[in-house]
C-alpha positions as CSV (number, residue, x, y, z in Angstrom):
1,M,-97.4,41.2,-37.8
2,I,-96.5,45.1,-37.0
3,V,-99.3,47.3,-38.1
4,I,-98.8,51.4,-38.4
5,T,-101.4,53.1,-38.9
6,G,-101.2,57.4,-41.0
7,A,-98.0,55.6,-42.4
8,T,-97.7,58.2,-44.6
9,G,-97.3,61.1,-42.5
10,Q,-94.4,62.1,-42.0
11,L,-94.3,60.5,-38.3
12,G,-95.9,57.3,-39.2
13,Q,-93.0,57.3,-42.6
14,G,-90.5,57.7,-40.4
15,I,-91.4,54.8,-37.9
16,A,-92.1,52.1,-41.2
17,E,-88.5,53.2,-42.7
18,R,-87.0,52.3,-38.8
19,L,-88.8,49.1,-38.9
20,L,-87.7,47.9,-42.0
21,E,-84.9,48.3,-41.0
22,R,-85.9,45.7,-37.6
23,V,-88.2,43.6,-39.8
24,P,-88.9,42.0,-42.9
25,A,-91.1,43.5,-44.9
26,A,-93.3,40.5,-45.3
27,K,-93.9,41.4,-41.0
28,I,-95.1,44.8,-41.7
29,G,-98.4,45.6,-42.7
30,V,-100.2,49.8,-43.0
31,S,-102.9,51.0,-42.7
32,V,-103.7,54.5,-44.6
33,R,-106.1,56.7,-46.1
34,T,-104.7,56.6,-50.0
35,P,-102.8,53.4,-51.0
36,E,-101.6,55.3,-54.0
37,N,-99.3,57.4,-51.2
38,A,-97.5,53.8,-50.1
39,R,-96.9,52.4,-53.2
40,A,-93.2,52.6,-52.4
41,L,-93.8,51.0,-49.5
42,R,-95.7,47.9,-51.1
43,E,-92.8,47.7,-53.3
44,R,-91.1,46.7,-51.4
45,G,-92.5,44.1,-49.6
46,V,-95.2,45.6,-46.7
47,R,-98.5,44.8,-46.7
48,V,-100.5,48.2,-47.5
49,R,-104.4,48.7,-46.8
50,Q,-106.5,51.3,-46.9
51,A,-108.0,52.4,-43.9
52,D,-109.8,55.1,-42.6
53,Y,-110.4,56.5,-38.9
54,D,-114.4,56.6,-39.4
55,D,-114.4,53.3,-40.9
56,A,-114.9,50.9,-38.0
57,A,-114.7,48.3,-41.1
58,S,-112.0,49.2,-42.3
59,L,-109.9,49.0,-39.7
60,R,-110.6,45.7,-38.8
61,H,-109.4,44.5,-42.4
62,A,-106.2,46.5,-41.9
63,F,-105.4,44.8,-38.7
64,E,-106.3,42.1,-39.7
65,G,-103.5,39.3,-38.8
66,A,-102.0,42.0,-36.4
67,S,-99.7,41.2,-33.5
68,T,-99.0,45.0,-32.3
69,V,-100.1,47.6,-33.9
70,L,-99.3,51.4,-33.4
71,I,-101.7,53.4,-33.5
72,V,-100.8,57.2,-34.7
73,S,-102.9,59.8,-32.8
74,A,-105.7,61.7,-35.2
75,S,-105.0,65.1,-36.5
76,T,-108.6,66.1,-35.9
77,H,-109.5,67.8,-31.6
78,G,-112.0,66.8,-28.9
79,V,-114.7,64.5,-29.3
80,Q,-114.0,63.5,-32.6
81,A,-110.5,62.7,-32.0
82,L,-111.3,60.8,-29.2
83,R,-114.0,59.2,-31.7
84,Q,-111.7,57.8,-33.9
85,H,-109.1,57.0,-31.3
86,Q,-111.5,54.8,-29.7
87,T,-112.5,53.2,-33.4
88,A,-109.3,52.3,-33.9
89,I,-108.8,50.6,-30.3
90,D,-112.2,48.3,-30.6
91,A,-111.0,47.3,-33.8
92,A,-107.4,46.3,-32.9
93,R,-109.1,44.1,-30.2
94,A,-111.9,43.1,-32.6
95,A,-108.9,41.5,-34.8
96,G,-107.4,40.0,-31.5
97,V,-104.2,43.1,-31.1
98,Q,-102.4,41.6,-28.4
99,R,-100.5,45.6,-28.0
100,I,-100.8,48.5,-28.7
101,V,-98.5,51.7,-29.0
102,Y,-100.2,54.8,-29.2
103,T,-98.4,58.1,-30.1
104,S,-98.6,60.4,-27.5
105,H,-97.5,63.6,-26.0
106,M,-95.3,64.6,-23.1
107,G,-97.4,68.0,-22.1
108,V,-100.5,65.2,-21.6
109,G,-102.7,66.5,-18.7
110,A,-106.5,66.5,-18.6
111,S,-106.1,70.5,-17.7
112,S,-103.8,71.5,-20.5
113,A,-104.2,74.5,-22.2
114,F,-103.4,73.2,-25.4
115,V,-106.5,71.2,-26.3
116,P,-104.6,67.8,-27.6
117,M,-102.8,67.2,-24.9
118,V,-106.3,66.6,-23.4
119,D,-107.5,64.1,-25.9
120,H,-104.3,62.8,-25.5
121,A,-105.1,62.2,-21.4
122,A,-108.3,60.7,-22.5
123,T,-107.4,58.1,-24.9
124,E,-104.4,56.9,-22.5
125,E,-107.5,56.4,-19.8
126,R,-109.1,54.5,-22.7
127,L,-106.3,52.4,-23.6
128,H,-106.5,51.7,-19.6
129,A,-109.8,50.2,-19.9
130,S,-108.9,48.4,-23.4
131,N,-107.2,45.2,-21.2
132,V,-105.1,45.4,-24.3
133,A,-101.5,45.8,-23.2
134,F,-100.4,49.0,-24.6
135,T,-97.5,51.2,-24.7
136,S,-98.5,55.6,-24.8
137,L,-95.2,57.1,-25.8
138,R,-95.1,60.2,-24.9
139,N,-93.3,62.1,-27.6
140,G,-91.7,65.4,-27.3
141,F,-92.9,68.6,-28.5
142,Y,-91.6,68.2,-32.5
143,T,-88.7,70.6,-33.2
144,A,-90.3,71.1,-36.8
145,S,-92.8,73.0,-34.8
146,G,-91.1,74.8,-33.3
147,L,-88.7,75.9,-36.4
148,M,-92.6,76.6,-37.9
149,F,-93.4,79.3,-34.9
150,M,-90.1,81.3,-36.2
151,G,-92.5,82.0,-39.0
152,Q,-90.2,84.5,-41.8
153,A,-87.3,85.3,-38.7
154,L,-84.1,84.1,-41.1
155,Q,-85.7,86.8,-43.6
156,T,-86.4,89.3,-41.7
157,G,-84.6,89.1,-38.9
158,K,-87.1,88.7,-36.2
159,L,-89.0,85.8,-34.4
160,I,-92.2,87.7,-33.8
161,A,-94.9,85.6,-31.2
162,P,-96.6,85.7,-27.8
163,E,-94.9,85.4,-24.6
164,D,-94.1,81.5,-24.2
165,G,-92.2,79.3,-21.9
166,P,-89.3,76.4,-22.5
167,V,-89.8,73.8,-24.5
168,S,-87.9,70.0,-25.1
169,W,-88.2,70.3,-28.7
170,T,-87.3,66.5,-30.1
171,A,-86.8,65.7,-33.4
172,H,-89.2,63.7,-35.7
173,A,-86.8,61.1,-37.0
174,D,-85.6,60.0,-32.9
175,L,-89.1,59.7,-31.8
176,A,-89.8,57.2,-35.6
177,E,-86.4,55.2,-34.2
178,A,-87.5,55.0,-30.6
179,A,-90.8,53.6,-31.8
180,A,-89.7,51.6,-33.9
181,I,-88.1,50.0,-30.2
182,A,-90.6,50.1,-28.8
183,L,-92.7,48.0,-31.4
184,T,-90.3,45.0,-32.1
185,D,-89.2,45.3,-27.8
186,A,-92.4,45.1,-25.5
187,T,-89.9,45.0,-22.5
188,S,-88.7,48.4,-23.4
189,L,-91.1,50.4,-23.0
190,D,-94.7,49.6,-21.7
191,G,-97.4,51.4,-20.4
192,L,-96.9,54.9,-19.9
193,T,-93.6,56.0,-20.7
194,A,-91.9,58.5,-18.9
195,P,-91.1,62.0,-21.6
196,L,-89.6,60.7,-24.6
197,T,-87.3,64.0,-25.5
198,A,-84.2,65.5,-26.3
199,S,-82.0,67.0,-23.8
200,E,-82.9,70.6,-23.3
201,A,-85.8,72.5,-23.4
202,L,-85.0,75.9,-25.1
203,D,-87.9,79.0,-25.5
204,L,-88.3,80.6,-28.9
205,A,-85.7,83.3,-27.3
206,D,-83.4,80.3,-27.8
207,I,-84.1,79.1,-30.6
208,A,-83.6,82.4,-32.1
209,A,-80.1,82.9,-30.3
210,V,-79.7,79.3,-32.0
211,A,-80.1,80.3,-35.1
212,S,-78.3,83.6,-35.2
213,E,-75.5,81.6,-34.4
214,V,-75.8,78.5,-36.7
215,T,-77.0,80.7,-39.5
216,G,-75.0,84.1,-39.4
217,R,-78.0,86.1,-39.8
218,E,-79.4,88.5,-36.4
219,I,-82.6,87.6,-34.9
220,T,-84.1,89.2,-32.9
221,R,-87.2,88.3,-30.7
222,V,-89.7,90.4,-30.3
223,T,-93.1,89.6,-27.7
224,I,-96.1,90.3,-29.1
225,S,-100.1,89.8,-27.1
226,D,-101.7,86.7,-27.7
227,D,-104.4,89.0,-29.2
228,E,-101.8,90.5,-31.9
229,Y,-100.5,87.2,-33.0
230,R,-104.2,85.9,-33.0
231,A,-105.2,88.8,-35.0
232,G,-102.2,88.2,-37.4
233,M,-102.9,84.9,-38.2
234,V,-107.0,85.3,-39.1
235,A,-105.4,87.9,-41.0
236,R,-103.4,85.5,-43.3
237,G,-106.1,83.4,-43.8
238,V,-105.9,80.8,-40.5
239,P,-109.4,79.6,-39.5
240,E,-109.9,81.2,-36.5
241,A,-110.4,77.6,-34.3
242,Q,-106.9,76.6,-35.4
243,A,-105.8,80.4,-34.3
244,D,-107.4,79.4,-31.0
245,L,-105.6,76.3,-31.0
246,L,-102.5,77.7,-31.6
247,L,-102.0,79.7,-28.8
248,G,-102.3,77.4,-26.5
249,V,-99.4,75.7,-27.5
250,F,-98.4,79.3,-26.0
251,A,-100.0,79.7,-23.0
252,A,-99.5,75.9,-22.0
253,S,-95.1,76.6,-22.7
254,R,-96.2,79.3,-20.4
255,R,-97.0,77.2,-17.6
256,G,-94.2,75.1,-18.0
257,E,-96.4,72.1,-19.4
258,F,-93.6,71.2,-21.7
259,A,-90.3,72.1,-20.3
260,A,-89.9,68.3,-19.1
261,V,-86.1,66.8,-20.0
262,D,-86.1,63.3,-19.5
263,P,-83.1,60.7,-19.9
264,T,-84.9,58.0,-21.5
265,L,-85.1,58.5,-25.4
266,E,-81.7,58.6,-24.8
267,Q,-80.8,55.7,-23.2
268,L,-83.5,54.4,-25.1
269,L,-81.5,55.3,-28.7
270,G,-77.9,54.8,-27.1
271,R,-77.3,58.1,-28.4
272,A,-77.8,61.7,-27.6
273,P,-80.8,63.2,-29.0
274,T,-81.6,65.8,-32.4
275,S,-80.9,68.7,-30.9
276,V,-82.5,71.8,-32.1
277,R,-79.1,73.3,-33.4
278,D,-78.2,70.1,-35.5
279,V,-82.2,70.5,-37.4
280,I,-81.4,73.9,-38.0
281,A,-77.8,73.5,-39.3
282,A,-78.8,70.5,-41.8
283,A,-82.3,72.5,-43.1
284,E,-79.2,75.3,-43.9
């Protein structure tokens, strides 16, 4: 059995859907905090069990009978994220899981300016120490995040953000498909993967230009200071800690931490990855 954690989130749900195309539903299980939200999967024959990264016993129950477990990285950060990831790894070992697949990031690094990348680096060390076979999917930065940074640009004609750098924006759907392949074919990806990215790296000025071409509405990239951007987020109700976290994306991109482009994802999918242009056009 293959068990997926976080199967009601955007990535986890996509992975479950792609996995159902490759494996009978009876051989798939999901671990979710709220089983009611996975009712559609249960109705299709998927085993649904309640579990939480803060509850080791619930994870062991959710992983029961699994040969492979996908651990979707926690939405928390720092000490809490590492504790939750370790709990999931330990539960997988206790349940006799033979292989762990983990959703890491292409910008992983112990000295990254973006805190989640530090967490991914520490989690990969713990996977190494677990003595369980594993695959760490070093996923590209989600295209959805790039579009989030556009804010109200389509309405105002201005994409306002701090100075940034190129990012290999990658679609959730492509990464979900890659994860399903990794879960069903242990020979395709093993250990630490190459960056799983789309075919180009774009900064926000590039995204503004693409959006202008696709929508026919002129969008201008406006650069402001980190402090001004942070103050604007806080004024809109974003908690200060969250604002500081988001600023790390810009600092890290300026250092080139998310600029790598690699052919591995395209080779794995057997087609060109979805481009930013494709995503913007689909949203129109």
